Biopython code that builds the backbone (N, CA, C, O; Angstrom):
import numpy as np
from Bio.PDB.StructureBuilder import StructureBuilder

atoms = [
    (1, "MET", "N", (88.889, 287.858, -204.117)),
    (1, "MET", "CA", (88.460, 287.007, -205.049)),
    (1, "MET", "C", (87.166, 286.526, -204.619)),
    (1, "MET", "O", (86.178, 286.634, -205.345)),
    (2, "LYS", "N", (87.111, 285.814, -203.065)),
    (2, "LYS", "CA", (85.597, 284.978, -202.969)),
    (2, "LYS", "C", (84.244, 285.829, -202.883)),
    (2, "LYS", "O", (83.088, 285.409, -202.832)),
    (3, "SER", "N", (84.757, 287.252, -202.880)),
    (3, "SER", "CA", (83.652, 288.135, -203.315)),
    (3, "SER", "C", (82.854, 288.341, -204.648)),
    (3, "SER", "O", (81.665, 288.621, -204.795)),
    (4, "SER", "N", (83.949, 288.102, -205.685)),
    (4, "SER", "CA", (83.734, 288.256, -207.032)),
    (4, "SER", "C", (82.457, 287.772, -207.541)),
    (4, "SER", "O", (82.114, 286.683, -207.081)),
    (5, "PRO", "N", (81.762, 288.257, -208.285)),
    (5, "PRO", "CA", (80.536, 287.243, -208.779)),
    (5, "PRO", "C", (80.688, 285.911, -209.403)),
    (5, "PRO", "O", (79.925, 284.949, -209.314)),
    (6, "ALA", "N", (81.873, 286.024, -210.091)),
    (6, "ALA", "CA", (82.530, 285.056, -210.947)),
    (6, "ALA", "C", (82.573, 283.769, -210.066)),
    (6, "ALA", "O", (82.080, 282.710, -210.454)),
    (7, "TYR", "N", (83.206, 283.920, -208.825)),
    (7, "TYR", "CA", (83.400, 282.934, -207.968)),
    (7, "TYR", "C", (82.107, 282.412, -207.375)),
    (7, "TYR", "O", (81.899, 281.201, -207.295)),
    (8, "HIS", "N", (81.292, 283.261, -206.986)),
    (8, "HIS", "CA", (79.788, 282.818, -206.605)),
    (8, "HIS", "C", (79.230, 281.956, -207.341)),
    (8, "HIS", "O", (78.587, 281.041, -206.826)),
    (9, "SER", "N", (79.383, 282.093, -208.919)),
    (9, "SER", "CA", (78.800, 281.694, -209.896)),
    (9, "SER", "C", (79.554, 280.157, -210.095)),
    (9, "SER", "O", (78.823, 279.199, -210.346)),
    (10, "GLU", "N", (80.679, 280.004, -210.004)),
    (10, "GLU", "CA", (81.285, 278.579, -209.935)),
    (10, "GLU", "C", (80.856, 277.897, -208.841)),
    (10, "GLU", "O", (80.464, 276.735, -208.945)),
    (11, "VAL", "N", (80.886, 278.563, -207.648)),
    (11, "VAL", "CA", (80.448, 277.803, -206.496)),
    (11, "VAL", "C", (79.127, 277.246, -206.737)),
    (11, "VAL", "O", (78.998, 276.028, -206.605)),
    (12, "GLU", "N", (78.078, 277.989, -207.086)),
    (12, "GLU", "CA", (76.634, 277.529, -207.648)),
    (12, "GLU", "C", (76.728, 276.591, -208.470)),
    (12, "GLU", "O", (76.124, 275.554, -208.199)),
    (13, "ASN", "N", (77.413, 276.660, -209.562)),
    (13, "ASN", "CA", (77.498, 275.741, -210.461)),
    (13, "ASN", "C", (78.015, 274.291, -210.110)),
    (13, "ASN", "O", (77.428, 273.261, -210.441)),
    (14, "MET", "N", (79.216, 274.352, -209.382)),
    (14, "MET", "CA", (79.661, 273.294, -208.756)),
    (14, "MET", "C", (78.737, 272.420, -208.177)),
    (14, "MET", "O", (78.510, 271.262, -208.528)),
    (15, "LYS", "N", (78.090, 273.207, -207.040)),
    (15, "LYS", "CA", (77.087, 272.680, -206.217)),
    (15, "LYS", "C", (75.836, 271.789, -206.988)),
    (15, "LYS", "O", (75.509, 270.625, -206.755)),
    (16, "GLU", "N", (75.221, 272.793, -208.038)),
    (16, "GLU", "CA", (74.398, 272.166, -209.228)),
    (16, "GLU", "C", (74.784, 270.811, -209.613)),
    (16, "GLU", "O", (74.087, 269.807, -209.467)),
    (17, "GLU", "N", (76.075, 270.877, -210.172)),
    (17, "GLU", "CA", (76.799, 269.721, -210.741)),
    (17, "GLU", "C", (76.865, 268.483, -209.914)),
    (17, "GLU", "O", (76.533, 267.381, -210.352)),
    (18, "LEU", "N", (77.420, 268.751, -208.386)),
    (18, "LEU", "CA", (77.410, 267.940, -207.508)),
    (18, "LEU", "C", (76.153, 267.202, -207.062)),
    (18, "LEU", "O", (76.165, 266.064, -206.591)),
    (19, "MET", "N", (75.007, 267.991, -207.262)),
    (19, "MET", "CA", (73.658, 267.203, -206.898)),
    (19, "MET", "C", (73.317, 266.214, -208.064)),
    (19, "MET", "O", (73.068, 265.015, -207.940)),
    (20, "ILE", "N", (73.359, 267.064, -209.407)),
    (20, "ILE", "CA", (73.148, 265.884, -210.430)),
    (20, "ILE", "C", (73.841, 264.652, -210.252)),
    (20, "ILE", "O", (73.377, 263.514, -210.315)),
    (21, "MET", "N", (75.083, 265.039, -210.009)),
    (21, "MET", "CA", (75.883, 263.461, -210.068)),
    (21, "MET", "C", (75.359, 262.394, -208.833)),
    (21, "MET", "O", (75.119, 261.187, -208.870)),
    (22, "GLN", "N", (75.292, 263.403, -207.714)),
    (22, "GLN", "CA", (74.866, 262.587, -206.829)),
    (22, "GLN", "C", (73.261, 261.750, -207.049)),
    (22, "GLN", "O", (72.988, 260.694, -206.478)),
    (23, "GLU", "N", (72.528, 262.323, -207.787)),
    (23, "GLU", "CA", (71.301, 261.736, -208.061)),
    (23, "GLU", "C", (71.629, 260.728, -209.164)),
    (23, "GLU", "O", (71.008, 259.666, -209.169)),
    (24, "GLN", "N", (72.410, 260.934, -209.955)),
    (24, "GLN", "CA", (72.924, 259.835, -211.098)),
    (24, "GLN", "C", (73.328, 258.868, -210.274)),
    (24, "GLN", "O", (72.747, 257.825, -210.572)),
    (25, "MET", "N", (74.063, 258.734, -209.368)),
    (25, "MET", "CA", (74.996, 257.820, -208.578)),
    (25, "MET", "C", (74.093, 256.887, -208.019)),
    (25, "MET", "O", (74.500, 255.761, -207.730)),
    (26, "GLY", "N", (72.800, 257.248, -207.813)),
    (26, "GLY", "CA", (71.856, 256.311, -206.687)),
    (26, "GLY", "C", (71.489, 255.194, -207.512)),
    (26, "GLY", "O", (70.962, 254.157, -207.109)),
    (27, "GLY", "N", (71.818, 255.490, -208.755)),
    (27, "GLY", "CA", (71.284, 254.272, -209.837)),
    (27, "GLY", "C", (72.545, 253.088, -209.989)),
    (27, "GLY", "O", (72.559, 252.123, -210.753)),
    (28, "ASN", "N", (73.466, 253.460, -209.113)),
    (28, "ASN", "CA", (74.596, 252.435, -209.148)),
    (28, "ASN", "C", (74.460, 251.260, -208.070)),
    (28, "ASN", "O", (73.684, 251.310, -207.115)),
    (29, "VAL", "N", (75.196, 250.349, -208.313)),
    (29, "VAL", "CA", (74.954, 249.020, -207.416)),
    (29, "VAL", "C", (75.891, 249.361, -206.137)),
    (29, "VAL", "O", (77.062, 249.732, -206.220)),
    (30, "PRO", "N", (75.176, 249.172, -204.969)),
    (30, "PRO", "CA", (75.980, 249.429, -203.902)),
    (30, "PRO", "C", (77.249, 248.803, -203.226)),
    (30, "PRO", "O", (77.330, 248.264, -202.122)),
    (31, "PHE", "N", (78.098, 248.988, -204.055)),
    (31, "PHE", "CA", (79.698, 248.448, -203.855)),
    (31, "PHE", "C", (80.215, 248.871, -202.778)),
    (31, "PHE", "O", (81.240, 248.306, -202.397)),
    (32, "PHE", "N", (79.659, 249.981, -201.982)),
    (32, "PHE", "CA", (80.277, 250.588, -200.876)),
    (32, "PHE", "C", (79.985, 249.554, -199.499)),
    (32, "PHE", "O", (80.824, 249.353, -198.621)),
    (33, "SER", "N", (78.560, 248.939, -199.532)),
    (33, "SER", "CA", (77.899, 248.085, -198.752)),
    (33, "SER", "C", (78.586, 246.866, -198.504)),
    (33, "SER", "O", (78.918, 246.221, -199.498)),
    (34, "PRO", "N", (78.948, 246.291, -197.054)),
    (34, "PRO", "CA", (79.734, 244.910, -197.224)),
    (34, "PRO", "C", (78.439, 243.606, -197.289)),
    (34, "PRO", "O", (78.455, 242.384, -197.438)),
    (35, "ARG", "N", (77.398, 244.632, -197.091)),
    (35, "ARG", "CA", (76.158, 243.314, -197.244)),
    (35, "ARG", "C", (76.001, 243.008, -198.654)),
    (35, "ARG", "O", (75.689, 241.875, -199.022)),
    (36, "TYR", "N", (76.228, 244.086, -199.559)),
    (36, "TYR", "CA", (76.260, 243.594, -200.870)),
    (36, "TYR", "C", (77.627, 242.722, -201.621)),
    (36, "TYR", "O", (78.711, 243.157, -202.009)),
    (37, "GLN", "N", (77.041, 241.284, -201.633)),
    (37, "GLN", "CA", (77.877, 240.368, -202.180)),
    (37, "GLN", "C", (77.857, 239.993, -203.651)),
    (37, "GLN", "O", (77.908, 238.796, -203.934)),
    (38, "GLY", "N", (77.789, 240.886, -204.597)),
    (38, "GLY", "CA", (77.887, 240.433, -205.528)),
    (38, "GLY", "C", (79.100, 239.837, -206.395)),
    (38, "GLY", "O", (80.233, 240.054, -205.967)),
    (39, "HIS", "N", (78.965, 239.182, -207.452)),
    (39, "HIS", "CA", (80.380, 238.338, -207.827)),
    (39, "HIS", "C", (81.735, 239.002, -208.423)),
    (39, "HIS", "O", (82.818, 238.495, -208.717)),
    (40, "MET", "N", (81.213, 240.442, -208.494)),
    (40, "MET", "CA", (82.644, 241.217, -209.035)),
    (40, "MET", "C", (82.998, 241.798, -207.870)),
    (40, "MET", "O", (84.194, 242.082, -207.810)),
    (41, "VAL", "N", (82.316, 242.077, -206.883)),
    (41, "VAL", "CA", (82.977, 242.631, -205.651)),
    (41, "VAL", "C", (82.794, 241.844, -204.412)),
    (41, "VAL", "O", (82.967, 242.375, -203.315)),
    (42, "ARG", "N", (82.482, 240.710, -204.524)),
    (42, "ARG", "CA", (82.953, 239.576, -203.644)),
    (42, "ARG", "C", (83.827, 239.800, -202.532)),
    (42, "ARG", "O", (83.387, 239.807, -201.382)),
    (43, "ASP", "N", (85.149, 240.000, -202.824)),
    (43, "ASP", "CA", (85.930, 240.517, -201.729)),
    (43, "ASP", "C", (85.727, 241.488, -200.638)),
    (43, "ASP", "O", (86.346, 241.405, -199.577)),
    (44, "THR", "N", (84.766, 242.509, -200.921)),
    (44, "THR", "CA", (84.563, 243.583, -200.086)),
    (44, "THR", "C", (83.661, 242.992, -198.793)),
    (44, "THR", "O", (82.523, 243.396, -198.549)),
    (45, "THR", "N", (84.396, 241.920, -197.971)),
    (45, "THR", "CA", (83.771, 241.558, -196.749)),
    (45, "THR", "C", (84.155, 242.636, -195.471)),
    (45, "THR", "O", (85.063, 243.467, -195.491)),
    (46, "MET", "N", (83.445, 242.442, -194.646)),
    (46, "MET", "CA", (83.840, 243.385, -193.355)),
    (46, "MET", "C", (85.304, 243.012, -192.975)),
    (46, "MET", "O", (86.035, 244.001, -193.025)),
    (47, "PRO", "N", (85.782, 242.146, -192.700)),
    (47, "PRO", "CA", (87.329, 242.062, -192.540)),
    (47, "PRO", "C", (88.111, 242.621, -193.514)),
    (47, "PRO", "O", (89.044, 243.283, -193.059)),
    (48, "ALA", "N", (88.021, 242.561, -194.911)),
    (48, "ALA", "CA", (88.555, 243.330, -195.935)),
    (48, "ALA", "C", (88.650, 244.881, -195.649)),
    (48, "ALA", "O", (89.692, 245.532, -195.574)),
    (49, "LEU", "N", (87.243, 245.386, -195.493)),
    (49, "LEU", "CA", (87.188, 246.985, -195.306)),
    (49, "LEU", "C", (87.533, 247.248, -194.036)),
    (49, "LEU", "O", (87.687, 248.435, -193.748)),
    (50, "LEU", "N", (87.713, 246.326, -193.095)),
    (50, "LEU", "CA", (88.187, 247.054, -191.739)),
    (50, "LEU", "C", (89.759, 247.058, -191.904)),
    (50, "LEU", "O", (90.405, 248.051, -191.569)),
    (51, "GLY", "N", (90.355, 245.942, -192.420)),
    (51, "GLY", "CA", (91.570, 246.293, -192.540)),
    (51, "GLY", "C", (92.269, 247.229, -193.687)),
    (51, "GLY", "O", (93.426, 247.639, -193.598)),
    (52, "TYR", "N", (91.515, 247.463, -194.618)),
    (52, "TYR", "CA", (91.559, 248.466, -195.713)),
    (52, "TYR", "C", (91.676, 249.872, -194.874)),
    (52, "TYR", "O", (92.673, 250.592, -194.913)),
    (53, "MET", "N", (90.540, 250.133, -194.139)),
    (53, "MET", "CA", (90.522, 251.383, -193.504)),
    (53, "MET", "C", (91.336, 251.495, -192.312)),
    (53, "MET", "O", (91.556, 252.644, -191.931)),
    (54, "GLY", "N", (91.824, 250.548, -191.652)),
    (54, "GLY", "CA", (92.532, 250.665, -190.628)),
    (54, "GLY", "C", (94.468, 250.749, -191.415)),
    (54, "GLY", "O", (95.357, 251.318, -190.782)),
    (55, "ALA", "N", (94.680, 250.221, -192.508)),
    (55, "ALA", "CA", (95.907, 250.486, -192.895)),
    (55, "ALA", "C", (96.149, 251.697, -193.509)),
    (55, "ALA", "O", (97.325, 252.041, -193.626)),
    (56, "MET", "N", (94.848, 252.757, -194.127)),
    (56, "MET", "CA", (94.782, 253.476, -194.783)),
    (56, "MET", "C", (95.220, 254.771, -193.573)),
    (56, "MET", "O", (95.683, 255.843, -193.963)),
    (57, "LEU", "N", (95.036, 254.530, -192.385)),
    (57, "LEU", "CA", (95.466, 255.424, -191.248)),
    (57, "LEU", "C", (96.972, 255.626, -191.083)),
    (57, "LEU", "O", (97.556, 256.673, -190.804)),
    (58, "PHE", "N", (97.520, 254.329, -191.329)),
    (58, "PHE", "CA", (98.809, 254.681, -191.386)),
    (58, "PHE", "C", (99.879, 254.986, -192.368)),
    (58, "PHE", "O", (100.865, 255.694, -192.160)),
    (59, "ASN", "N", (99.521, 254.284, -193.608)),
    (59, "ASN", "CA", (100.192, 254.032, -194.563)),
    (59, "ASN", "C", (99.280, 254.070, -195.924)),
    (59, "ASN", "O", (98.883, 252.989, -196.360)),
    (60, "GLN", "N", (98.948, 255.237, -196.585)),
    (60, "GLN", "CA", (98.243, 255.144, -197.821)),
    (60, "GLN", "C", (99.008, 254.908, -199.131)),
    (60, "GLN", "O", (98.399, 254.638, -200.167)),
    (61, "ASN", "N", (100.480, 255.020, -199.076)),
    (61, "ASN", "CA", (101.583, 254.922, -200.088)),
    (61, "ASN", "C", (101.997, 253.320, -200.124)),
    (61, "ASN", "O", (103.101, 253.106, -199.622)),
    (62, "ASN", "N", (101.529, 252.541, -200.465)),
    (62, "ASN", "CA", (102.044, 251.473, -200.483)),
    (62, "ASN", "C", (102.941, 250.995, -201.477)),
    (62, "ASN", "O", (102.858, 249.788, -201.701)),
    (63, "VAL", "N", (103.824, 251.679, -202.167)),
    (63, "VAL", "CA", (104.528, 251.523, -203.383)),
    (63, "VAL", "C", (105.830, 250.699, -203.218)),
    (63, "VAL", "O", (106.274, 249.992, -204.122)),
    (64, "ASP", "N", (106.257, 250.800, -202.330)),
    (64, "ASP", "CA", (107.833, 250.470, -201.955)),
    (64, "ASP", "C", (107.996, 249.964, -200.739)),
    (64, "ASP", "O", (107.453, 250.532, -199.791)),
    (65, "SER", "N", (108.714, 248.892, -200.557)),
    (65, "SER", "CA", (109.088, 248.327, -198.943)),
    (65, "SER", "C", (109.796, 249.341, -198.283)),
    (65, "SER", "O", (109.591, 249.406, -197.071)),
    (66, "ALA", "N", (110.720, 250.298, -198.861)),
    (66, "ALA", "CA", (111.148, 251.160, -197.774)),
    (66, "ALA", "C", (110.332, 252.230, -197.231)),
    (66, "ALA", "O", (110.710, 253.064, -196.408)),
    (67, "ALA", "N", (108.798, 252.110, -197.931)),
    (67, "ALA", "CA", (107.776, 253.189, -197.613)),
    (67, "ALA", "C", (106.868, 252.462, -196.876)),
    (67, "ALA", "O", (106.000, 253.058, -196.239)),
    (68, "SER", "N", (106.946, 251.184, -196.870)),
    (68, "SER", "CA", (105.820, 250.256, -196.321)),
    (68, "SER", "C", (106.251, 249.151, -195.755)),
    (68, "SER", "O", (105.648, 248.154, -196.153)),
    (69, "PRO", "N", (107.217, 248.922, -194.835)),
    (69, "PRO", "CA", (107.981, 247.781, -194.199)),
    (69, "PRO", "C", (106.964, 246.647, -193.495)),
    (69, "PRO", "O", (107.140, 245.444, -193.687)),
    (70, "VAL", "N", (105.854, 247.184, -192.639)),
    (70, "VAL", "CA", (104.807, 246.576, -192.121)),
    (70, "VAL", "C", (104.108, 245.929, -193.338)),
    (70, "VAL", "O", (104.192, 244.737, -193.633)),
    (71, "THR", "N", (103.348, 246.948, -194.062)),
    (71, "THR", "CA", (102.608, 246.301, -194.810)),
    (71, "THR", "C", (103.100, 245.104, -196.050)),
    (71, "THR", "O", (102.448, 244.223, -196.610)),
    (72, "THR", "N", (104.424, 245.494, -196.164)),
    (72, "THR", "CA", (105.197, 244.319, -197.235)),
    (72, "THR", "C", (105.161, 243.351, -196.694)),
    (72, "THR", "O", (104.779, 242.434, -197.421)),
    (73, "LEU", "N", (105.458, 242.985, -195.386)),
    (73, "LEU", "CA", (105.450, 241.700, -194.770)),
    (73, "LEU", "C", (103.940, 241.064, -195.018)),
    (73, "LEU", "O", (103.837, 239.953, -195.537)),
    (74, "TYR", "N", (102.899, 241.745, -194.662)),
    (74, "TYR", "CA", (101.632, 241.323, -194.594)),
    (74, "TYR", "C", (101.371, 240.988, -195.974)),
    (74, "TYR", "O", (100.510, 240.140, -196.206)),
    (75, "GLU", "N", (102.121, 241.648, -197.109)),
    (75, "GLU", "CA", (101.691, 241.150, -198.520)),
    (75, "GLU", "C", (102.494, 240.004, -198.637)),
    (75, "GLU", "O", (101.907, 239.073, -199.188)),
    (76, "GLN", "N", (103.699, 239.766, -198.279)),
    (76, "GLN", "CA", (104.408, 238.576, -198.387)),
    (76, "GLN", "C", (103.889, 237.194, -197.563)),
    (76, "GLN", "O", (104.079, 236.014, -197.860)),
    (77, "GLN", "N", (103.161, 237.779, -196.418)),
    (77, "GLN", "CA", (102.576, 236.458, -195.669)),
    (77, "GLN", "C", (101.466, 236.120, -196.382)),
    (77, "GLN", "O", (101.338, 234.933, -196.682)),
    (78, "VAL", "N", (100.581, 236.954, -196.742)),
    (78, "VAL", "CA", (99.465, 236.599, -197.469)),
    (78, "VAL", "C", (99.807, 235.900, -199.033)),
    (78, "VAL", "O", (99.045, 235.133, -199.623)),
    (79, "GLY", "N", (100.974, 236.311, -199.466)),
    (79, "GLY", "CA", (101.173, 235.464, -200.927)),
    (79, "GLY", "C", (101.648, 234.265, -200.565)),
    (79, "GLY", "O", (101.626, 233.354, -201.392)),
    (80, "GLN", "N", (102.146, 234.059, -199.308)),
    (80, "GLN", "CA", (102.855, 232.602, -199.053)),
    (80, "GLN", "C", (101.396, 231.651, -198.800)),
    (80, "GLN", "O", (101.270, 230.488, -199.183)),
    (81, "GLN", "N", (100.375, 232.427, -198.085)),
    (81, "GLN", "CA", (99.127, 231.726, -197.720)),
    (81, "GLN", "C", (98.493, 231.255, -199.051)),
    (81, "GLN", "O", (98.074, 230.110, -199.221)),
    (82, "LEU", "N", (98.460, 232.257, -200.000)),
    (82, "LEU", "CA", (97.720, 231.669, -201.442)),
    (82, "LEU", "C", (98.628, 230.678, -202.035)),
    (82, "LEU", "O", (98.130, 229.612, -202.399)),
    (83, "CYS", "N", (99.939, 230.883, -202.189)),
    (83, "CYS", "CA", (100.395, 229.674, -202.702)),
    (83, "CYS", "C", (100.505, 228.350, -201.800)),
    (83, "CYS", "O", (100.745, 227.278, -202.356)),
    (84, "ASP", "N", (100.378, 228.402, -200.783)),
    (84, "ASP", "CA", (99.992, 227.185, -199.699)),
    (84, "ASP", "C", (98.869, 226.589, -200.178)),
    (84, "ASP", "O", (98.812, 225.421, -200.562)),
    (85, "MET", "N", (97.644, 227.661, -200.157)),
    (85, "MET", "CA", (96.248, 227.156, -200.631)),
    (85, "MET", "C", (96.027, 226.605, -201.684)),
    (85, "MET", "O", (95.146, 225.766, -201.873)),
    (86, "LEU", "N", (96.976, 227.111, -202.657)),
    (86, "LEU", "CA", (96.679, 226.553, -204.179)),
    (86, "LEU", "C", (97.466, 225.571, -204.766)),
    (86, "LEU", "O", (97.437, 225.224, -205.946)),
    (87, "GLY", "N", (98.401, 225.001, -203.587)),
    (87, "GLY", "CA", (99.250, 223.938, -203.510)),
    (87, "GLY", "C", (100.728, 224.183, -204.319)),
    (87, "GLY", "O", (101.390, 223.394, -204.993)),
    (88, "TYR", "N", (100.930, 225.399, -204.021)),
    (88, "TYR", "CA", (102.508, 225.815, -204.875)),
    (88, "TYR", "C", (103.489, 225.354, -203.650)),
    (88, "TYR", "O", (103.093, 225.198, -202.495)),
    (89, "ASN", "N", (104.570, 225.198, -204.006)),
    (89, "ASN", "CA", (105.657, 224.599, -202.927)),
    (89, "ASN", "C", (106.261, 226.155, -202.511)),
    (89, "ASN", "O", (106.719, 226.943, -203.339)),
    (90, "ILE", "N", (106.168, 226.383, -201.209)),
    (90, "ILE", "CA", (106.835, 227.343, -200.715)),
    (90, "ILE", "C", (107.697, 227.157, -199.614)),
    (90, "ILE", "O", (107.979, 228.105, -198.882)),
    (91, "THR", "N", (108.135, 226.037, -199.433)),
    (91, "THR", "CA", (109.226, 225.070, -198.479)),
    (91, "THR", "C", (110.597, 225.737, -198.886)),
    (91, "THR", "O", (111.006, 225.506, -200.024)),
    (92, "PRO", "N", (111.372, 226.580, -198.016)),
    (92, "PRO", "CA", (112.563, 227.245, -198.450)),
    (92, "PRO", "C", (113.670, 225.825, -198.825)),
    (92, "PRO", "O", (113.862, 224.856, -198.091)),
    (93, "GLY", "N", (114.088, 226.003, -199.755)),
    (93, "GLY", "CA", (115.321, 225.142, -200.404)),
    (93, "GLY", "C", (114.572, 224.192, -201.025)),
    (93, "GLY", "O", (115.293, 223.291, -201.454)),
    (94, "LYS", "N", (113.455, 224.036, -201.238)),
    (94, "LYS", "CA", (112.821, 222.712, -201.971)),
    (94, "LYS", "C", (112.775, 223.406, -203.514)),
    (94, "LYS", "O", (112.876, 224.628, -203.632)),
    (95, "LYS", "N", (112.633, 222.626, -204.543)),
    (95, "LYS", "CA", (112.518, 223.091, -205.707)),
    (95, "LYS", "C", (110.969, 223.860, -206.156)),
    (95, "LYS", "O", (109.858, 223.439, -205.832)),
    (96, "LEU", "N", (111.198, 224.825, -206.805)),
    (96, "LEU", "CA", (109.878, 225.474, -207.082)),
    (96, "LEU", "C", (109.243, 225.071, -208.203)),
    (96, "LEU", "O", (109.919, 224.885, -209.215)),
    (97, "LEU", "N", (107.922, 224.878, -208.223)),
    (97, "LEU", "CA", (107.288, 224.221, -209.217)),
    (97, "LEU", "C", (105.961, 225.108, -209.977)),
    (97, "LEU", "O", (104.851, 225.027, -209.452)),
    (98, "ALA", "N", (106.122, 225.818, -211.040)),
    (98, "ALA", "CA", (105.122, 226.564, -211.542)),
    (98, "ALA", "C", (103.544, 226.089, -210.992)),
    (98, "ALA", "O", (102.734, 226.788, -210.383)),
    (99, "TRP", "N", (103.410, 224.664, -211.424)),
    (99, "TRP", "CA", (102.397, 224.016, -211.288)),
    (99, "TRP", "C", (101.704, 223.438, -209.902)),
    (99, "TRP", "O", (100.678, 222.759, -209.917)),
    (100, "GLY", "N", (102.416, 223.807, -208.706)),
    (100, "GLY", "CA", (102.068, 223.276, -207.633)),
    (100, "GLY", "C", (102.917, 222.235, -207.294)),
    (100, "GLY", "O", (103.976, 221.954, -207.855)),
    (101, "MET", "N", (102.340, 221.606, -206.232)),
    (101, "MET", "CA", (103.052, 220.400, -205.643)),
    (101, "MET", "C", (103.491, 219.590, -206.811)),
    (101, "MET", "O", (104.105, 218.537, -206.636)),
]
sb = StructureBuilder()
sb.init_structure("model")
sb.init_model(0)
sb.init_chain("A")
sb.init_seg("    ")
for serial, (resi, resn, name, xyz) in enumerate(atoms, 1):
    if name == "N":
        sb.init_residue(resn, " ", resi, " ")
    sb.init_atom(name, np.array(xyz, "f"), 0.0, 1.0, " ", f" {name:<3s}", serial, name[0])
structure = sb.get_structure()
């Protein structure tokens, strides 16, 4: 199959299309770079990128607590930190108020 003319033609076509796409992608904003801090991608800081890359090595499928016991705990901790930062009551046993303190 790999020796067929159709296969070689498709491989060449894919290479050409990939090169065209790569040239066109050069016009995009450099979201991949932590040095670019545009307002829509402000959260891609170096700590965020390092955390993302580190987590991807261990668990790429964070869909259920059974599949992600450690990262689920991280998510809960961050959620509590956000609630605390925004003034929401996170003290166990206290009445929860949707509007903060």
